[in-house]
Backbone as JSON, one array per atom type, in Angstrom:
{
  "sequence": "MRLTRRRFLAISAGALAVPSGAAARAAEARWRGVALGAPASMVLAGVSREEAQPVFAALEAELDRLENVFSLYRTTSALSRLNRDGHLPAPPPEMLEVLSLADTLHGGSGGAFDPTVQPLWKALAAGNDTARARKAVGWSGVRFGTDEIRFAREGMALTLNGIAQGYVTDCVAALLRARGFGDVLVDIGEIAASGWKPDGTPWQAGISDVDARILRRVSLSDRALATSAVNGTVLPNGRGHIVRPDGGVPKHRLVSVSAPKAVLADGLSTAICLLDRNSSQRLVDRFPGALIELTT",
  "N": [[13.16, 82.52, -51.47], [10.67, 80.38, -50.24], [10.77, 77.53, -48.28], [9.18, 74.35, -48.36], [7.33, 71.77, -46.53], [7.89, 69.51, -47.95], [10.5, 69.58, -48.59], [13.52, 68.36, -47.76], [16.43, 67.12, -46.05], [19.03, 64.72, -46.3], [21.95, 63.47, -44.99], [24.82, 61.5, -45.08], [27.38, 59.05, -44.28], [27.44, 57.21, -46.24], [25.92, 55.73, -49.23], [22.83, 57.19, -50.32], [19.36, 56.51, -50.33], [16.97, 57.45, -52.78], [14.17, 59.41, -51.95], [10.77, 58.21, -51.67], [7.63, 58.29, -53.55], [5.99, 61.44, -54.2], [8.14, 63.13, -53.66], [10.29, 61.81, -54.77], [9.91, 62.19, -57.44], [10.22, 64.83, -57.76], [12.27, 67.81, -58.28], [15.77, 67.47, -57.53], [18.85, 67.77, -55.75], [22.26, 66.87, -55.49], [25.04, 66.29, -53.32], [28.43, 65.62, -52.69], [31.03, 65.02, -50.41], [33.28, 65.55, -47.69], [32.94, 64.73, -44.3], [33.94, 65.13, -41.09], [36.22, 63.66, -41.64], [35.36, 61.5, -43.14], [33.86, 60.07, -46.13], [30.99, 61.77, -47.38], [27.54, 62.29, -48.2], [24.85, 64.15, -49.72], [21.4, 64.68, -50.22], [19.07, 66.87, -51.51], [15.76, 67.09, -51.67], [13.17, 68.21, -53.84], [14.38, 70.54, -54.55], [16.15, 72.47, -56.86], [19.33, 72.07, -58.59], [20.6, 74.53, -58.84], [19.26, 76.09, -56.9], [20.12, 74.73, -54.67], [22.84, 75.2, -54.38], [23.78, 77.41, -52.66], [23.12, 76.31, -50.16], [24.68, 73.98, -50.09], [27.22, 75.15, -50.16], [27.22, 76.53, -47.72], [26.99, 74.39, -45.96], [29.43, 73.0, -46.41], [31.22, 74.95, -45.53], [30.51, 75.11, -42.83], [31.08, 72.49, -41.88], [33.85, 72.47, -42.34], [34.64, 74.52, -40.61], [33.99, 73.4, -38.1], [35.58, 71.12, -38.12], [38.0, 72.37, -37.78], [37.89, 72.91, -35.14], [37.44, 70.46, -33.67], [38.88, 68.3, -34.78], [41.11, 65.54, -34.56], [43.02, 65.05, -36.4], [43.68, 67.14, -38.05], [46.36, 69.19, -37.9], [46.31, 71.82, -37.21], [43.97, 72.27, -35.85], [41.88, 73.35, -33.1], [41.71, 71.44, -31.05], [43.9, 69.75, -31.62], [46.01, 71.55, -31.27], [45.73, 72.12, -28.54], [46.28, 69.57, -27.44], [48.92, 69.29, -28.28], [50.31, 71.48, -27.14], [49.5, 71.63, -24.5], [47.97, 73.62, -23.49], [45.43, 76.02, -24.33], [44.81, 79.1, -25.4], [42.07, 81.44, -25.3], [39.8, 79.65, -26.09], [37.64, 78.13, -28.57], [34.12, 78.8, -28.45], [32.49, 76.62, -29.06], [34.01, 74.39, -28.34], [34.14, 74.76, -25.59], [31.44, 74.43, -24.91], [31.1, 71.68, -25.46], [32.97, 70.58, -23.68], [31.82, 71.34, -21.27], [29.47, 69.79, -21.19], [30.73, 67.31, -21.24], [31.97, 67.36, -18.76], [29.75, 67.22, -17.05], [28.79, 64.67, -17.78], [30.96, 63.14, -17.02], [30.92, 63.41, -14.21], [28.34, 62.36, -13.68], [28.62, 59.75, -14.5], [30.25, 58.59, -12.7], [32.92, 58.97, -13.25], [33.54, 57.32, -15.37], [33.1, 58.18, -18.02], [35.44, 59.84, -19.72], [37.25, 62.1, -21.34], [40.02, 62.35, -21.31], [41.28, 60.0, -21.9], [42.77, 59.75, -24.17], [45.74, 59.51, -24.34], [46.01, 56.91, -23.29], [44.46, 55.43, -25.07], [45.99, 55.78, -27.42], [48.35, 54.46, -26.68], [47.42, 51.83, -26.37], [46.51, 51.39, -28.98], [48.89, 51.42, -30.37], [50.11, 49.24, -29.35], [51.79, 49.54, -27.19], [53.4, 49.71, -23.91], [51.27, 50.59, -21.24], [51.67, 51.93, -18.86], [52.86, 54.5, -18.46], [51.08, 56.08, -19.9], [48.71, 55.8, -18.44], [49.19, 57.39, -16.24], [48.84, 59.89, -17.22], [46.18, 60.18, -17.54], [43.08, 61.52, -16.49], [40.37, 63.38, -15.59], [40.26, 65.42, -13.74], [42.52, 66.85, -14.15], [42.05, 68.7, -16.11], [41.57, 72.0, -16.86], [39.27, 74.46, -17.62], [37.99, 77.37, -19.22], [36.66, 80.52, -20.36], [38.91, 82.03, -20.91], [41.05, 80.24, -21.17], [42.05, 76.85, -21.86], [43.64, 74.35, -20.04], [46.04, 71.83, -19.33], [46.87, 69.98, -16.42], [48.9, 68.19, -16.06], [51.87, 66.81, -17.49], [51.91, 65.32, -20.71], [49.21, 64.87, -21.01], [46.16, 64.56, -22.92], [43.29, 65.13, -24.97], [40.46, 63.35, -26.29], [37.65, 63.94, -28.19], [35.99, 62.35, -29.53], [33.89, 60.79, -28.67], [31.73, 62.41, -28.32], [31.77, 64.81, -29.77], [30.98, 64.34, -32.4], [28.23, 64.15, -32.29], [27.7, 66.78, -31.55], [28.49, 68.2, -33.84], [26.62, 67.16, -35.63], [24.26, 68.3, -34.57], [24.83, 70.99, -35.1], [24.84, 71.08, -37.91], [22.18, 70.39, -38.41], [20.92, 72.61, -37.24], [21.84, 74.66, -38.91], [20.52, 74.02, -41.29], [17.83, 74.24, -40.53], [17.75, 76.96, -40.03], [17.86, 77.88, -42.6], [15.42, 77.35, -43.56], [14.63, 74.7, -43.82], [12.46, 72.81, -42.48], [11.78, 70.15, -42.17], [13.88, 67.74, -41.63], [16.45, 65.34, -41.93], [19.4, 64.45, -40.56], [22.37, 62.7, -40.86], [25.36, 61.96, -39.84], [26.95, 59.9, -38.78], [25.95, 60.21, -36.13], [22.46, 60.8, -35.58], [20.07, 63.28, -36.34], [16.79, 64.32, -36.25], [14.35, 66.43, -37.57], [11.04, 67.63, -37.59], [9.03, 66.03, -40.07], [8.76, 63.19, -42.32], [8.34, 63.44, -45.94], [5.83, 62.24, -46.4], [4.41, 62.76, -44.16], [4.83, 61.17, -41.94], [6.78, 60.02, -39.04], [10.39, 60.26, -39.14], [12.48, 57.42, -39.81], [14.93, 55.51, -38.23], [17.54, 53.17, -38.36], [19.03, 50.94, -36.07], [22.06, 49.46, -36.15], [24.35, 46.65, -36.05], [27.94, 45.98, -35.97], [28.22, 44.48, -38.24], [26.44, 45.51, -39.95], [23.83, 44.65, -39.69], [20.43, 45.24, -39.13], [19.21, 45.9, -36.01], [17.17, 47.1, -34.66], [14.48, 49.4, -35.28], [13.83, 52.86, -35.04], [11.51, 55.43, -34.44], [11.69, 58.85, -35.2], [11.23, 62.25, -34.44], [11.96, 65.58, -34.23], [14.14, 64.9, -32.63], [17.06, 63.05, -31.57], [19.43, 60.43, -32.34], [21.95, 58.26, -31.23], [24.52, 55.88, -31.66], [26.84, 53.76, -30.16], [29.43, 51.57, -30.78], [31.46, 49.26, -29.41], [33.26, 47.56, -30.69], [33.45, 48.75, -33.15], [35.78, 49.79, -34.12], [38.71, 47.93, -33.95], [41.42, 47.42, -31.83], [45.01, 46.64, -32.03], [45.47, 44.76, -29.99], [43.16, 43.38, -29.88], [41.11, 44.53, -28.47], [38.22, 46.7, -28.23], [37.62, 50.1, -29.42], [36.62, 51.86, -27.54], [37.47, 52.83, -24.4], [37.9, 52.42, -20.88], [38.85, 54.83, -18.35], [40.42, 53.64, -16.4], [41.47, 51.57, -17.73], [39.9, 49.35, -17.82], [37.54, 46.84, -19.04], [34.85, 47.51, -21.29], [31.32, 47.44, -20.43], [29.26, 46.9, -22.18], [28.64, 45.88, -25.6], [27.39, 47.29, -27.61], [25.58, 50.29, -27.69], [22.67, 52.23, -27.9], [21.2, 55.39, -27.86], [18.55, 57.71, -27.52], [17.74, 61.2, -27.62], [16.9, 64.67, -26.89], [18.89, 66.21, -28.16], [21.63, 65.62, -30.4], [24.27, 65.72, -29.48], [24.03, 65.15, -26.76], [22.89, 62.57, -26.87], [25.01, 61.24, -28.1], [27.17, 61.5, -26.26], [26.04, 60.17, -24.05], [25.62, 57.55, -25.08], [28.22, 56.71, -25.46], [29.22, 56.83, -22.81], [27.57, 54.94, -21.51], [28.37, 52.54, -22.57], [30.4, 51.88, -20.88], [29.36, 51.38, -18.4], [27.5, 49.58, -15.84], [24.17, 48.15, -15.9], [22.39, 49.33, -13.98], [23.77, 51.67, -13.21], [23.86, 52.9, -15.68], [21.16, 53.54, -16.16], [20.67, 55.33, -14.08], [22.33, 57.43, -14.84], [21.18, 58.25, -17.33], [18.69, 59.08, -16.41], [19.23, 61.54, -15.37], [18.93, 63.35, -17.38], [16.4, 64.94, -18.86], [14.15, 63.56, -21.18], [15.94, 61.82, -22.4], [16.59, 58.52, -23.56], [17.39, 55.08, -23.24], [17.74, 53.17, -25.98], [18.69, 50.71, -26.91], [20.76, 48.09, -25.74], [23.54, 45.9, -25.97]],
  "CA": [[12.41, 81.28, -51.71], [10.16, 79.75, -49.03], [10.87, 76.08, -48.39], [7.99, 73.67, -47.88], [7.56, 70.54, -45.77], [8.37, 68.46, -48.83], [11.92, 69.74, -48.83], [14.21, 67.82, -46.61], [17.8, 66.77, -46.33], [19.65, 63.58, -45.66], [23.39, 63.47, -45.19], [25.35, 60.31, -44.43], [28.7, 58.62, -44.72], [27.28, 56.2, -47.27], [24.98, 56.08, -50.28], [21.5, 57.52, -49.84], [18.25, 56.14, -51.2], [16.11, 58.55, -53.19], [12.89, 59.28, -51.27], [9.69, 57.65, -52.49], [6.45, 59.12, -53.75], [6.09, 62.69, -54.93], [9.47, 63.72, -53.5], [11.22, 61.15, -55.68], [9.71, 62.68, -58.79], [10.49, 66.27, -57.78], [13.67, 68.17, -58.5], [16.66, 67.14, -56.42], [20.26, 68.14, -55.93], [23.13, 65.97, -54.72], [26.36, 66.79, -52.94], [29.36, 64.65, -52.08], [32.19, 65.68, -49.83], [33.89, 64.91, -46.52], [32.48, 65.21, -43.0], [34.68, 64.48, -39.99], [37.22, 62.77, -42.18], [34.77, 60.38, -43.86], [33.04, 60.48, -47.27], [29.62, 62.12, -47.01], [26.66, 62.6, -49.33], [23.64, 64.87, -49.37], [20.34, 64.81, -51.22], [18.02, 67.82, -51.22], [14.61, 66.78, -52.52], [12.31, 69.35, -54.09], [15.24, 71.71, -54.74], [16.99, 72.34, -58.05], [20.77, 72.18, -58.33], [20.94, 75.95, -58.66], [18.75, 76.51, -55.6], [20.83, 74.05, -53.59], [24.25, 75.57, -54.26], [24.09, 78.15, -51.43], [23.02, 75.4, -49.02], [25.87, 73.14, -50.12], [28.38, 75.97, -49.79], [27.13, 76.8, -46.28], [27.29, 73.13, -45.27], [30.87, 72.75, -46.48], [31.9, 75.92, -44.67], [30.25, 74.74, -41.44], [31.86, 71.3, -41.57], [35.25, 72.86, -42.27], [34.82, 75.3, -39.38], [33.96, 72.51, -36.95], [36.8, 70.31, -38.18], [39.08, 73.2, -37.23], [37.76, 72.89, -33.68], [37.41, 69.15, -33.02], [39.62, 67.22, -35.44], [42.39, 65.05, -34.04], [43.91, 64.78, -37.52], [44.18, 68.42, -38.54], [47.36, 69.65, -36.93], [46.03, 73.2, -36.82], [42.69, 72.39, -35.15], [41.98, 73.78, -31.7], [41.98, 70.27, -30.22], [45.28, 69.31, -31.85], [46.92, 72.52, -30.64], [45.64, 71.89, -27.1], [47.0, 68.34, -27.12], [50.34, 69.49, -28.53], [50.92, 72.51, -26.28], [49.07, 71.5, -23.11], [47.08, 74.74, -23.14], [44.82, 76.66, -25.49], [44.23, 80.39, -25.03], [40.85, 81.88, -25.99], [39.25, 78.49, -26.79], [36.37, 78.34, -29.28], [32.95, 78.52, -27.6], [31.98, 75.28, -29.35], [34.75, 73.44, -27.52], [33.72, 74.94, -24.2], [30.13, 73.79, -24.79], [31.29, 70.24, -25.42], [33.67, 70.26, -22.44], [30.87, 71.5, -20.16], [28.65, 68.58, -21.14], [31.63, 66.21, -20.87], [32.16, 67.45, -17.31], [28.53, 66.69, -16.44], [28.77, 63.23, -18.02], [32.01, 62.54, -16.18], [30.42, 63.32, -12.84], [27.19, 61.47, -13.61], [29.03, 58.36, -14.77], [31.23, 58.16, -11.7], [34.26, 59.06, -13.81], [33.76, 56.39, -16.49], [33.23, 58.99, -19.22], [36.63, 60.67, -19.45], [37.93, 62.39, -22.61], [41.49, 62.35, -21.19], [41.81, 58.66, -22.19], [43.5, 59.74, -25.45], [47.07, 58.88, -24.26], [45.85, 55.47, -23.08], [44.0, 54.87, -26.34], [47.12, 55.75, -28.35], [49.27, 53.41, -26.26], [46.79, 50.56, -26.71], [46.48, 51.26, -30.44], [50.25, 51.16, -30.84], [50.62, 48.03, -28.71], [52.84, 49.92, -26.25], [53.12, 49.61, -22.49], [50.32, 51.65, -20.9], [51.91, 52.47, -17.52], [53.07, 55.95, -18.53], [49.85, 56.7, -20.39], [47.71, 55.83, -17.37], [49.5, 58.51, -15.34], [48.41, 61.13, -17.86], [44.72, 60.17, -17.64], [42.36, 62.02, -15.31], [39.61, 64.58, -15.92], [40.55, 66.47, -12.76], [43.67, 67.61, -14.62], [41.65, 69.62, -17.18], [41.01, 73.28, -16.41], [38.78, 75.16, -18.81], [37.17, 78.56, -19.08], [36.66, 81.34, -21.58], [40.26, 82.55, -21.15], [42.06, 79.23, -21.48], [41.99, 75.44, -21.45], [45.01, 73.98, -19.66], [46.25, 70.54, -18.68], [47.64, 70.09, -15.18], [50.02, 67.25, -16.05], [52.55, 66.57, -18.76], [51.5, 64.14, -21.45], [47.76, 64.75, -21.12], [45.56, 64.86, -24.21], [41.85, 64.86, -25.03], [39.73, 62.93, -27.47], [36.23, 64.27, -28.08], [35.3, 61.52, -30.52], [32.7, 60.19, -28.09], [30.71, 63.42, -28.05], [31.8, 65.92, -30.74], [30.25, 64.0, -33.62], [26.86, 64.57, -32.04], [27.64, 68.24, -31.57], [28.54, 68.61, -35.25], [25.31, 66.82, -36.19], [23.32, 69.34, -34.14], [25.16, 72.24, -35.79], [24.38, 70.96, -39.29], [20.72, 70.46, -38.37], [20.55, 73.99, -36.96], [22.1, 75.43, -40.11], [19.47, 73.74, -42.26], [16.59, 74.84, -40.04], [17.86, 78.41, -40.22], [17.66, 78.15, -44.02], [14.04, 77.06, -43.91], [14.36, 73.27, -43.95], [11.83, 72.39, -41.24], [11.73, 68.69, -42.12], [15.29, 67.46, -41.9], [17.13, 64.19, -41.33], [20.85, 64.58, -40.67], [23.06, 61.48, -40.41], [26.81, 61.93, -40.05], [27.4, 59.04, -37.69], [24.81, 60.35, -35.23], [21.29, 61.18, -36.36], [19.17, 64.29, -35.8], [15.59, 64.41, -37.09], [13.44, 67.53, -37.29], [9.82, 67.57, -38.37], [8.47, 64.77, -40.54], [9.03, 62.77, -43.69], [7.41, 64.06, -46.89], [4.49, 61.66, -46.33], [3.79, 63.15, -42.9], [5.12, 60.21, -40.87], [8.08, 60.29, -38.43], [11.58, 59.68, -39.73], [12.85, 56.11, -39.29], [16.38, 55.27, -38.15], [17.86, 51.8, -38.01], [20.18, 50.67, -35.2], [22.71, 48.29, -36.73], [25.58, 46.19, -35.42], [29.13, 46.24, -36.78], [28.06, 43.76, -39.49], [25.39, 46.24, -40.69], [22.52, 44.03, -39.51], [19.52, 46.11, -38.4], [18.74, 45.28, -34.78], [15.92, 47.74, -34.25], [14.17, 50.66, -35.94], [13.33, 53.86, -34.1], [10.85, 56.58, -35.04], [12.27, 60.09, -34.69], [10.76, 63.56, -34.88], [12.53, 66.54, -33.29], [14.85, 64.02, -31.71], [18.33, 62.55, -32.1], [19.8, 59.05, -32.0], [23.38, 57.97, -31.34], [24.88, 54.49, -31.37], [28.27, 53.51, -29.95], [29.78, 50.15, -30.88], [32.81, 49.1, -28.87], [34.09, 46.9, -31.7], [33.41, 49.44, -34.42], [37.2, 49.77, -34.46], [39.38, 46.98, -33.08], [42.83, 47.73, -31.64], [45.87, 45.48, -32.29], [45.39, 43.74, -28.94], [41.86, 42.74, -29.95], [40.11, 45.3, -27.73], [37.5, 47.73, -28.95], [38.22, 51.43, -29.35], [36.11, 52.6, -26.39], [38.22, 52.33, -23.25], [37.69, 53.06, -19.58], [40.05, 55.54, -17.91], [41.26, 52.74, -15.61], [41.91, 50.48, -18.6], [38.98, 48.22, -17.72], [36.79, 46.41, -20.21], [33.48, 48.03, -21.32], [30.25, 46.56, -19.98], [28.35, 46.6, -23.29], [29.25, 45.89, -26.93], [26.73, 48.29, -28.43], [24.58, 51.07, -26.96], [21.99, 53.26, -28.68], [20.47, 56.31, -26.99], [17.9, 58.85, -28.15], [17.68, 62.36, -26.74], [16.53, 65.87, -27.65], [20.03, 66.71, -28.93], [22.56, 64.56, -30.8], [25.46, 65.76, -28.64], [23.72, 64.43, -25.53], [22.75, 61.15, -27.21], [26.35, 60.75, -28.4], [27.91, 61.36, -25.0], [25.43, 59.13, -23.22], [25.85, 56.22, -25.64], [29.61, 56.38, -25.17], [29.37, 56.58, -21.38], [26.85, 53.75, -21.09], [29.2, 51.38, -22.93], [31.36, 51.64, -19.81], [28.64, 51.29, -17.14], [26.55, 48.49, -15.68], [22.8, 48.54, -16.26], [21.81, 50.25, -13.0], [24.47, 52.96, -13.32], [23.45, 53.5, -16.95], [19.84, 54.14, -16.02], [20.79, 56.52, -13.22], [22.91, 58.5, -15.64], [20.19, 58.72, -18.3], [17.62, 59.75, -15.68], [19.64, 62.92, -15.08], [18.72, 64.18, -18.56], [15.02, 64.82, -19.32], [13.95, 63.23, -22.59], [16.9, 60.83, -22.89], [16.13, 57.13, -23.44], [18.23, 54.0, -23.76], [16.96, 52.44, -26.98], [19.19, 49.34, -27.07], [22.11, 47.72, -25.26], [23.87, 44.5, -26.19]],
  "C": [[11.96, 80.69, -50.38], [10.18, 78.23, -49.23], [9.64, 75.42, -47.76], [8.36, 72.41, -47.13], [8.07, 69.41, -46.65], [9.87, 68.5, -49.0], [12.68, 69.31, -47.59], [15.62, 67.42, -47.03], [18.18, 65.47, -45.66], [21.13, 63.63, -45.97], [23.96, 62.26, -44.45], [26.72, 59.99, -44.98], [28.62, 57.52, -45.77], [26.28, 56.65, -48.32], [23.59, 56.3, -49.69], [20.45, 57.04, -50.83], [17.46, 57.39, -51.56], [14.76, 58.38, -52.51], [11.8, 58.84, -52.24], [8.59, 58.67, -52.73], [6.74, 60.38, -54.52], [7.49, 63.28, -54.84], [10.47, 63.1, -54.46], [11.11, 61.71, -57.09], [10.03, 64.17, -58.92], [11.96, 66.51, -58.09], [14.49, 67.77, -57.29], [18.07, 67.55, -56.78], [21.09, 67.27, -55.01], [24.49, 66.63, -54.47], [27.16, 65.64, -52.36], [30.57, 65.4, -51.57], [32.72, 64.87, -48.67], [33.33, 65.55, -45.27], [33.2, 64.42, -41.92], [35.61, 63.39, -40.51], [36.68, 61.6, -42.97], [33.98, 60.88, -45.06], [31.61, 60.74, -46.82], [28.85, 62.49, -48.26], [25.44, 63.35, -48.83], [22.69, 64.83, -50.54], [19.35, 65.84, -50.7], [16.88, 67.55, -52.19], [13.72, 68.0, -52.64], [13.07, 70.64, -54.31], [16.08, 71.48, -55.99], [18.46, 72.48, -57.67], [21.18, 73.62, -58.09], [20.47, 76.46, -57.3], [19.56, 75.93, -54.45], [22.25, 74.55, -53.38], [24.57, 76.4, -53.02], [24.02, 77.28, -50.17], [24.27, 74.52, -48.95], [27.11, 73.93, -49.68], [28.39, 76.24, -48.29], [27.45, 75.55, -45.48], [28.79, 72.86, -45.26], [31.63, 73.69, -45.56], [31.72, 75.55, -43.19], [31.05, 73.5, -41.03], [33.34, 71.62, -41.45], [35.55, 73.62, -40.99], [34.88, 74.39, -38.15], [35.11, 71.52, -36.94], [37.97, 71.08, -37.57], [39.0, 73.34, -35.72], [38.08, 71.51, -33.13], [38.29, 68.07, -33.62], [40.89, 66.85, -34.69], [43.43, 64.91, -35.13], [44.4, 66.05, -38.21], [45.13, 69.0, -37.5], [47.1, 71.07, -36.45], [44.7, 73.35, -36.09], [42.92, 72.81, -33.71], [42.32, 72.6, -30.8], [43.41, 69.78, -30.4], [46.28, 70.26, -31.2], [46.9, 72.38, -29.12], [46.45, 70.66, -26.7], [48.5, 68.5, -27.3], [50.99, 70.39, -27.48], [50.56, 72.38, -24.81], [48.21, 72.65, -22.64], [46.57, 75.36, -24.42], [44.2, 77.98, -25.04], [43.0, 80.7, -25.87], [40.2, 80.73, -26.76], [37.93, 78.82, -27.48], [35.19, 78.03, -28.36], [32.37, 77.14, -27.84], [32.71, 74.23, -28.5], [34.35, 73.55, -26.05], [32.35, 74.33, -23.95], [30.28, 72.28, -24.62], [31.98, 69.83, -24.12], [32.74, 70.39, -21.23], [29.97, 70.28, -20.04], [29.5, 67.38, -20.75], [31.85, 66.19, -19.36], [30.95, 66.88, -16.58], [28.45, 65.18, -16.6], [29.82, 62.51, -17.18], [31.51, 62.36, -14.76], [29.28, 62.33, -12.72], [27.52, 60.01, -13.83], [30.03, 57.84, -13.75], [32.65, 58.14, -12.23], [34.52, 58.15, -14.98], [33.91, 57.14, -17.8], [34.35, 59.99, -18.98], [37.39, 60.9, -20.75], [39.46, 62.41, -22.52], [42.09, 60.97, -21.44], [42.65, 58.63, -23.47], [44.91, 59.15, -25.34], [46.98, 57.36, -24.07], [45.41, 54.8, -24.37], [45.16, 54.75, -27.32], [48.11, 54.65, -27.97], [48.72, 52.03, -26.6], [46.81, 50.33, -28.21], [47.84, 50.91, -31.01], [50.83, 49.87, -30.27], [51.73, 48.3, -27.72], [52.42, 49.65, -24.81], [52.27, 50.81, -22.08], [50.61, 52.34, -19.57], [52.07, 53.99, -17.54], [51.8, 56.68, -18.96], [48.81, 56.82, -19.29], [47.95, 57.01, -16.42], [49.03, 59.84, -15.91], [46.89, 61.24, -17.93], [44.12, 60.72, -16.35], [41.69, 63.35, -15.6], [39.89, 65.72, -14.96], [41.73, 67.33, -13.19], [43.34, 68.57, -15.76], [41.02, 70.86, -16.56], [40.51, 74.03, -17.64], [37.87, 76.32, -18.44], [37.3, 79.39, -20.34], [38.05, 81.88, -21.9], [41.22, 81.48, -21.67], [41.56, 77.84, -21.12], [43.43, 75.02, -21.16], [45.0, 72.61, -19.0], [47.15, 70.72, -17.47], [48.88, 69.21, -15.18], [50.6, 67.09, -17.44], [52.03, 65.3, -19.4], [50.0, 63.97, -21.59], [47.3, 65.11, -22.54], [44.09, 64.48, -24.15], [41.48, 64.2, -26.35], [38.27, 63.29, -27.22], [35.4, 63.46, -29.07], [34.02, 60.91, -29.98], [31.59, 61.17, -27.84], [30.64, 64.49, -29.14], [31.04, 65.61, -32.01], [28.78, 64.38, -33.48], [26.7, 66.07, -32.07], [27.64, 68.76, -33.01], [27.21, 68.31, -35.94], [24.27, 67.88, -35.84], [23.56, 70.65, -34.88], [24.67, 72.22, -37.24], [22.85, 71.05, -39.34], [20.24, 71.88, -38.12], [20.75, 74.88, -38.18], [20.97, 75.25, -41.12], [18.13, 74.33, -41.82], [16.61, 76.35, -40.26], [17.64, 78.81, -41.67], [16.28, 77.69, -44.49], [13.69, 75.61, -44.07], [13.78, 72.77, -42.62], [11.77, 70.89, -41.06], [13.08, 68.15, -42.58], [15.7, 66.16, -41.22], [18.62, 64.36, -41.6], [21.48, 63.32, -40.11], [24.53, 61.58, -40.79], [27.45, 61.13, -38.92], [26.38, 59.04, -36.58], [23.68, 60.98, -36.04], [20.48, 62.23, -35.62], [18.0, 64.44, -36.77], [14.73, 65.58, -36.62], [12.21, 67.37, -38.16], [9.48, 66.15, -38.79], [8.97, 64.44, -41.94], [8.03, 63.44, -44.63], [6.0, 63.5, -46.84], [3.79, 61.94, -45.01], [4.02, 62.2, -41.75], [6.49, 60.53, -40.27], [9.22, 59.67, -39.25], [11.87, 58.34, -39.06], [14.37, 55.97, -39.32], [16.61, 53.83, -37.71], [19.08, 51.74, -37.11], [20.81, 49.38, -35.7], [23.95, 47.91, -35.94], [26.75, 46.42, -36.37], [29.1, 45.49, -38.1], [26.94, 44.33, -40.35], [24.04, 45.53, -40.64], [21.64, 44.98, -38.68], [18.96, 45.36, -37.19], [17.4, 45.84, -34.32], [15.73, 49.0, -35.07], [13.49, 51.58, -34.95], [12.69, 54.99, -34.88], [11.37, 57.85, -34.38], [11.56, 61.29, -35.29], [11.18, 64.56, -33.83], [13.3, 65.82, -32.19], [16.11, 63.49, -32.38], [18.58, 61.14, -31.6], [21.3, 58.88, -32.2], [23.63, 56.53, -30.94], [26.39, 54.37, -31.25], [28.5, 52.01, -29.95], [31.24, 49.98, -30.47], [33.75, 48.51, -29.91], [33.95, 47.52, -33.09], [34.8, 49.61, -35.0], [37.89, 48.86, -33.46], [40.87, 47.3, -33.04], [43.68, 46.48, -31.86], [45.79, 44.39, -31.24], [44.02, 43.07, -28.9], [40.76, 43.48, -29.2], [39.42, 46.3, -28.63], [38.08, 49.1, -28.67], [37.69, 52.29, -28.22], [36.74, 52.01, -25.13], [37.85, 53.1, -21.99], [38.96, 53.79, -19.16], [40.97, 54.69, -17.03], [41.77, 51.57, -16.43], [40.99, 49.28, -18.58], [38.2, 47.98, -19.0], [35.38, 47.01, -20.17], [32.46, 46.98, -20.91], [29.32, 46.11, -21.1], [29.11, 46.65, -24.61], [28.67, 46.99, -27.8], [25.65, 48.97, -27.59], [24.0, 52.11, -27.91], [21.1, 54.07, -27.76], [19.79, 57.36, -27.85], [17.75, 59.96, -27.13], [17.26, 63.57, -27.56], [17.63, 66.43, -28.53], [20.99, 65.56, -29.23], [23.81, 64.55, -29.92], [25.23, 65.01, -27.33], [23.6, 62.94, -25.79], [24.11, 60.52, -27.44], [27.14, 60.5, -27.12], [27.36, 60.26, -24.12], [25.7, 57.73, -23.77], [27.29, 55.77, -25.39], [29.78, 56.0, -23.7], [28.75, 55.25, -20.97], [27.58, 52.47, -21.5], [30.08, 50.94, -21.76], [30.7, 51.37, -18.46], [27.76, 50.04, -17.07], [25.13, 49.03, -15.87], [22.22, 49.55, -15.28], [22.45, 51.63, -13.08], [24.08, 53.68, -14.61], [22.11, 54.21, -16.81], [19.87, 55.38, -15.13], [21.36, 57.7, -13.99], [21.88, 59.09, -16.6], [19.08, 59.5, -17.61], [17.96, 61.19, -15.31], [19.28, 63.88, -16.21], [17.3, 63.98, -19.08], [14.96, 64.54, -20.83], [14.91, 62.19, -23.14], [16.37, 59.42, -22.62], [17.19, 56.18, -23.95], [17.37, 53.18, -24.71], [17.39, 50.98, -27.1], [20.55, 49.22, -26.42], [22.32, 46.24, -25.57], [25.21, 44.22, -25.54]]
}
């Protein structure tokens, strides 16, 4: 079956509106499941339920595969095993890709972007003293290559929550393109848009605050958008969930970045939360096609 421009996908952690116009009247298939630990939904417009089943099965398999790499909650995931054992032999190539970009972001942000903040985050979340956790933080203590990932110090751990969600978004978008869906909108926390809406116009994405108020709308075609909100999750001490490796307070409450890839937009939006305006722009300028869409 050859898929046409009218056939597109939307996946999100919330309810989805049915597309308007001819696509709304065409056949459609719906899927509900879990992506990255949150409820997710999918609508395929212009596709019957029978035609959509192989796509749904492939999506579920891909999400499950990537959860087994990046999840902090699955005890058998590659990331959980690394954090538990302090080393991970023969790491998945997906993790190495993300760590390579994390390394670039760490250097470009002057060390503000640092996935080794996980012990500090856990101490803050539990309301514990952070002195011991701070000693375990430091990107220089992470060694990674195709043979092994290893921590240099006891008690170290990684969180890839500030970048892996974008990577998963890119993987889902690539899977759909490979199956002939040239016009695709993927939204699983970060957004990746390929091609156009059924009416031939660019996809529209809203940037919202933690109260779900739309602050700005962005047109996207062959482009991704990521938004990081410091107070999206609030810790017991009243601080937001994005923390600096030195324990300092973020510079921005909300940052939205667009880029050619969702993984880059995701990492940049997280990093910029921790940087002043001039440092933020210098970091973004290192990556062709990346733009700061909004900071508050």
